[in-house]
C-alpha positions, 0 to 999 in steps of 0.5 A: 312583520311584513316584507314586500319585494320589488325590482327597481331596474337591476336593484331589489327593494325589500319594504319591511314593516313591523318589528325586526325582533327575535321572532322575525329575524330568521325569516327576514334573514332568509328573505335577504339572502334569497334576494342576494342570490337572485339579484344582480344589483344592489339590495335596498332595504326600506325600513320606513315601516319598522318601529323596532330592531333587536340585536337579532335584526341587526345580525340579519342585516350584517349577515346579508351585508357580508353575503354581498361582499363576494359579489361586489354589491352593496346592501343599502338601508333607506328611510330609518325612523329616528329611534331606529337610526339611533339604534344604528348609531349607537351600535356602530351599524351606521358606519357599516351600511349606506343609509339614505 
């Protein structure tokens, strides 16, 4: 898994590629939480390059989303592949995040 971070105005964009599985979930969560602390805007997670998400990957997104709540900011997801969108729909995560 690779994560590239870039600033887009006040927002932080994390471009993720590879698999969000048990092996990669903790480092991914760490990057997300670091972005929450350092950014003053929204966090946008670009999942264009992600072809698999396990429950551990979903949990990392949930933890980061909850960390944003006290700051009154949002965690947004972008460009989910159809199979990833299906995982989000089945798990109910589509209702928890803004997805573009």
